C-alpha positions as CSV (number, residue, x, y, z in Angstrom):
1,M,72.2,111.4,133.5
2,K,74.7,110.8,131.3
3,A,78.5,112.5,131.2
4,F,78.8,115.7,129.0
5,T,81.1,118.7,128.6
6,Y,80.4,122.2,129.3
7,S,81.4,125.4,127.8
8,R,80.6,129.0,128.0
9,A,79.3,130.9,124.4
10,A,81.5,134.5,123.7
11,S,78.2,135.9,121.8
12,A,74.8,134.3,120.4
13,Q,77.0,133.9,117.2
14,D,79.5,131.2,118.7
15,A,76.4,129.7,121.3
16,A,74.7,128.7,116.9
17,Q,77.6,127.6,115.6
18,A,78.4,125.2,118.7
19,I,74.9,123.9,118.6
20,A,75.1,123.1,115.4
21,K,77.3,120.4,116.0
22,P,75.9,117.1,116.9
23,G,75.1,116.9,120.4
24,A,75.2,120.0,121.5
25,A,72.0,121.9,123.4
26,I,72.5,125.1,124.7
27,I,71.5,125.8,128.3
28,A,70.1,128.5,130.1
29,G,67.8,128.7,133.0
30,G,67.8,124.4,132.6
31,T,64.1,124.2,134.1
32,N,63.1,121.8,131.2
33,L,66.2,120.6,130.3
34,L,67.8,119.4,133.0
35,D,64.8,117.6,133.4
36,L,64.8,115.7,130.2
37,M,68.4,115.2,131.0
38,K,68.5,113.4,134.6
39,L,65.7,110.9,132.9
40,Q,67.8,110.6,129.7
41,V,65.1,111.7,126.8
42,E,67.6,114.2,126.1
43,T,71.8,113.3,126.4
44,P,73.8,116.8,124.5
45,S,77.7,115.3,125.1
46,K,78.0,118.8,125.2
47,L,76.0,122.2,127.4
48,I,76.9,125.2,125.5
49,D,75.3,128.4,128.8
50,I,74.7,131.7,127.4
51,N,73.7,133.2,130.5
52,R,76.3,135.4,130.4
53,L,75.6,136.7,127.1
54,P,74.0,140.4,127.1
55,L,70.6,139.3,126.1
56,D,68.7,139.6,129.2
57,R,66.9,143.5,128.6
58,I,63.6,144.5,127.9
59,E,63.7,147.4,125.5
60,E,61.6,149.5,123.9
61,T,61.4,149.5,119.9
62,P,60.6,152.8,117.6
63,D,57.8,151.4,116.5
64,G,56.5,151.5,120.4
65,G,56.5,147.6,120.8
66,L,58.6,145.8,123.2
67,R,61.9,143.7,121.9
68,I,62.3,140.5,125.0
69,G,66.0,139.5,124.7
70,T,66.2,135.6,125.2
71,L,67.3,135.4,129.0
72,V,64.4,137.7,130.6
73,R,63.9,135.6,133.4
74,N,60.0,134.7,133.0
75,S,60.0,136.9,136.7
76,D,61.2,140.0,135.1
77,L,58.9,139.8,132.1
78,A,55.7,139.3,134.1
79,A,56.8,142.3,136.2
80,D,57.3,144.8,134.0
81,P,55.5,147.7,134.1
82,R,55.2,147.8,130.5
83,V,54.4,144.3,130.3
84,R,51.7,144.7,132.8
85,Q,50.2,147.8,131.6
86,H,50.2,146.8,127.5
87,Y,50.6,143.4,127.5
88,G,48.3,142.3,130.3
89,V,47.5,138.8,128.6
90,L,51.5,138.2,128.3
91,S,51.7,138.2,131.8
92,R,48.8,136.9,133.6
93,A,49.8,134.2,131.0
94,L,53.3,134.1,132.8
95,L,51.6,134.0,136.3
96,A,49.7,131.2,135.4
97,G,52.5,129.4,134.3
98,A,54.7,128.4,137.1
99,S,55.4,128.9,140.1
100,A,57.5,132.1,141.3
101,Q,61.0,129.6,141.5
102,L,60.8,128.1,138.4
103,R,59.8,132.0,137.0
104,N,62.5,132.8,138.5
105,K,64.9,130.7,136.6
106,A,62.7,130.2,133.6
107,T,64.3,132.4,130.6
108,T,61.6,133.1,127.2
109,G,63.9,131.4,124.4
110,G,63.9,128.9,126.8
111,N,59.8,129.1,127.4
112,L,59.0,128.9,123.9
113,L,61.7,125.6,123.2
114,Q,59.8,123.4,126.2
115,R,59.2,120.5,125.1
116,T,56.0,118.3,126.0
117,R,54.9,117.1,129.3
118,C,53.0,114.1,127.3
119,Y,53.9,111.0,130.0
120,Y,55.1,108.7,127.1
121,F,57.2,111.4,126.0
122,Y,59.1,111.1,130.1
123,D,59.7,107.2,130.0
124,I,62.3,105.8,127.6
125,S,60.5,102.7,128.5
126,K,57.9,103.6,126.2
127,P,57.3,103.9,122.4
128,C,57.4,108.1,121.2
129,N,58.1,109.1,117.7
130,K,59.1,112.7,119.2
131,R,61.7,110.6,121.2
132,A,62.5,108.2,118.6
133,P,61.1,108.5,115.6
134,G,59.7,105.5,114.2
135,S,58.7,103.9,117.1
136,G,55.0,104.3,117.3
137,C,52.4,107.1,119.5
138,A,52.0,105.1,122.9
139,A,48.9,108.0,123.6
140,I,47.0,107.1,120.5
141,G,45.0,104.4,122.6
142,G,46.5,105.3,126.4
143,F,46.0,107.7,128.5
144,N,45.5,110.9,127.1
145,R,43.8,113.4,129.1
146,I,46.3,116.3,128.2
147,H,46.9,115.2,124.9
148,A,45.8,117.4,121.7
149,I,42.1,117.3,119.7
150,L,43.4,119.6,116.9
151,G,45.9,119.6,114.8
152,T,47.2,116.0,115.7
153,S,48.4,113.1,114.0
154,D,49.0,109.3,113.8
155,A,52.8,109.7,114.6
156,C,52.0,112.2,117.8
157,I,48.5,113.5,119.6
158,A,51.0,115.6,122.2
159,T,50.1,119.4,122.9
160,H,52.8,122.4,123.5
161,P,53.1,123.2,127.1
162,S,53.8,126.6,127.1
163,D,51.6,129.3,128.6
164,M,53.8,132.5,127.4
165,A,53.8,131.0,124.0
166,V,50.0,131.5,123.9
167,A,50.1,135.2,124.5
168,M,52.5,135.5,122.3
169,Q,50.8,133.9,119.6
170,A,47.5,136.2,120.3
171,L,49.9,139.3,120.6
172,E,51.7,138.1,117.1
173,A,55.0,138.4,117.9
174,N,58.3,137.5,116.3
175,V,60.9,135.6,117.3
176,E,64.4,136.8,116.2
177,T,67.0,134.6,115.8
178,V,71.1,134.5,114.4
179,K,72.3,131.7,112.5
180,P,75.9,130.4,112.3
181,D,77.2,132.0,109.5
182,G,75.8,135.5,111.4
183,S,72.9,136.4,109.7
184,T,69.3,136.8,111.5
185,R,65.7,136.6,111.0
186,A,62.3,137.4,112.3
187,I,60.1,134.3,112.4
188,P,56.1,135.2,112.7
189,M,54.7,132.9,116.7
190,A,52.0,131.4,114.0
191,E,55.0,129.7,112.1
192,F,57.4,129.2,114.7
193,H,55.9,126.1,116.1
194,R,55.1,123.1,114.1
195,L,52.2,120.7,114.0
196,P,53.5,117.0,114.1
197,G,52.4,115.4,110.5
198,K,54.9,112.9,109.7
199,T,57.7,114.4,111.9
200,P,56.8,115.3,115.4
201,Q,60.6,115.1,116.6
202,I,61.1,118.9,114.6
203,E,58.9,120.9,116.6
204,T,60.3,124.6,115.3
205,A,60.8,126.2,112.4
206,L,64.7,126.6,113.4
207,E,67.4,125.2,111.8
208,V,70.1,123.5,112.3
209,G,72.1,125.9,114.7
210,E,69.3,128.9,114.3
211,T,69.8,130.8,117.9
212,I,66.8,132.4,119.6
213,T,68.2,136.1,120.5
214,A,64.9,138.0,121.0
215,V,61.3,138.2,121.2
216,R,59.6,141.5,119.4
217,L,56.3,142.8,120.2
218,P,54.3,145.1,118.2
219,P,52.9,148.2,119.3
220,P,49.9,147.5,122.1
221,L,46.7,146.3,121.3
222,P,43.8,148.1,122.3
223,G,40.8,146.7,124.3
224,L,40.6,143.7,127.6
225,H,43.3,141.5,128.0
226,I,42.4,138.0,129.2
227,Y,43.8,134.6,129.9
228,R,42.1,132.0,130.9
229,K,43.4,128.5,132.4
230,V,41.9,125.8,133.1
231,R,43.7,123.0,134.8
232,D,43.2,119.6,136.8
233,R,44.1,121.5,140.4
234,A,44.2,125.0,140.9
235,S,48.1,125.1,142.3
236,Y,50.5,125.7,139.2
237,A,49.6,122.5,136.1
238,F,49.6,122.5,132.4
239,A,46.4,123.3,130.5
240,L,43.9,121.1,129.7
241,V,41.7,124.3,127.8
242,S,43.7,127.7,127.9
243,V,42.4,130.8,126.2
244,A,44.8,134.2,125.5
245,A,42.1,136.7,124.4
246,V,42.4,141.0,123.8
247,I,38.8,142.0,122.8
248,Q,37.9,145.4,121.7
249,T,34.1,146.5,121.9
250,A,32.2,149.7,121.1
251,G,28.8,150.3,120.4
252,G,27.7,147.6,121.7
253,K,29.3,145.2,119.3
254,I,33.0,143.3,119.3
255,S,34.8,145.5,117.2
256,S,38.0,143.2,117.4
257,A,39.1,140.1,118.4
258,R,42.2,137.9,119.1
259,L,42.3,134.7,120.8
260,A,45.0,131.5,120.9
261,F,44.7,128.5,122.7
262,G,46.9,126.2,124.8
263,G,46.0,123.0,125.7
264,L,44.3,121.9,122.2
265,A,47.4,120.8,119.9
266,H,51.3,120.6,119.5
267,K,51.1,124.7,119.0
268,P,49.6,127.4,120.4
269,W,45.9,127.3,118.6
270,R,44.9,130.5,116.5
271,V,41.7,130.5,114.0
272,P,41.4,133.9,112.3
273,A,38.6,132.5,110.6
274,A,36.9,132.5,114.2
275,E,38.0,136.3,115.1
276,Q,36.6,137.0,112.1
277,A,33.0,135.6,113.2
278,L,32.8,137.9,116.0
279,T,34.1,141.5,114.6
280,G,31.5,143.4,114.3
281,A,28.6,141.2,116.3
282,A,26.7,142.0,118.8
283,P,27.7,140.2,122.1
284,S,25.3,136.9,122.4
285,T,25.6,133.3,123.6
286,T,24.9,132.0,119.8
287,V,27.3,134.5,118.6
288,F,30.2,133.2,121.1
289,D,28.9,129.3,120.1
290,Q,29.3,129.9,116.7
291,A,33.0,130.9,117.6
292,A,33.6,127.8,119.6
293,D,32.3,126.1,116.3
294,T,34.8,127.6,114.0
295,V,37.6,127.2,116.6
296,L,36.5,123.6,116.8
297,Q,36.5,122.7,113.6
298,G,38.3,119.0,113.1
299,A,38.6,118.6,116.2
300,R,38.8,115.2,117.8
301,G,39.1,112.9,120.7
302,Y,41.1,110.1,121.3
303,G,39.0,108.8,124.3
304,S,40.6,110.1,128.1
305,N,40.2,113.6,125.9
306,D,37.2,113.8,124.8
307,F,36.2,115.9,127.6
308,K,38.0,119.0,126.2
309,I,36.1,119.5,123.4
310,P,33.0,120.3,125.1
311,L,35.5,122.4,127.3
312,T,37.1,124.4,125.4
313,R,33.9,125.8,124.3
314,R,32.1,126.7,127.7
315,T,35.8,127.9,128.6
316,L,35.5,130.1,124.9
317,R,32.5,131.1,126.1
318,A,33.2,132.5,129.5
319,V,36.2,134.5,128.1
320,L,33.8,136.0,125.7
321,A,31.3,137.1,128.4
322,Q,33.6,138.2,130.8
323,A,35.0,140.4,127.8
324,T,31.6,141.6,126.5
325,Q,30.1,141.8,130.3
326,S,27.7,140.1,128.6
């Protein structure tokens, strides 16, 4: 680990101004950043500690939703009675995401900003366009079992590792931020994470210095909340495929469907056309497979991860069968 200086931010805007300067990074829980620093994947020259800022509350909003401060720990968010009762898919995703020890430290904002677990990204002796733009992508043609099958590019086939972000995508959350000049904005989850394209090192829609202050959830969605995660081992591991689903049925038909997928792309993946195909349909294997066809349109395996295509189909079918009891 390279030497760095350390200071505490006096406010969210103060933190935004500090990280707008080259070489600065925010530290909160540090569950991802410190690992990257130890491996010299990231080498910030200055850490800005935001842990003492009053950004650790879960508050009800006037429209009936929830506002989750960026410093709310994953354990506290998963255990909050309002989240468990009204946003079950989010609570389940958080509990599937990491060990209790990590959840006690990991924060809401940090979870959204965690970086890929690509083997080659973590190995500084290997080429990686995300770590060193222009150096190449060793995962293409390498061992890519955990890598993306959707939204990839010739520059990167990494996946986003967050379980929480997948659930928030299904819930249509908004990410609230502050900029160095004090202005604020709300970024829809669908627009927050970016696909790799030619610039995989640019992972989010955040501008220079822009800092997450909260995540806002809309009013609760009716229906059955499901989070299913398929992984290589039963203990805590990153998703090969995950599905966050909120499904409502009435009169023997699917009246509404929200679906988001993890483990498939550089960002949490959502295909509105698949949800529309399910809406109004009577549950059946044929209908479920048609939705999977829509989700997987354009999917491409890279050798070791070819299995993800049929696995996604089976996982979605199981989730929809559970949601509709068919």
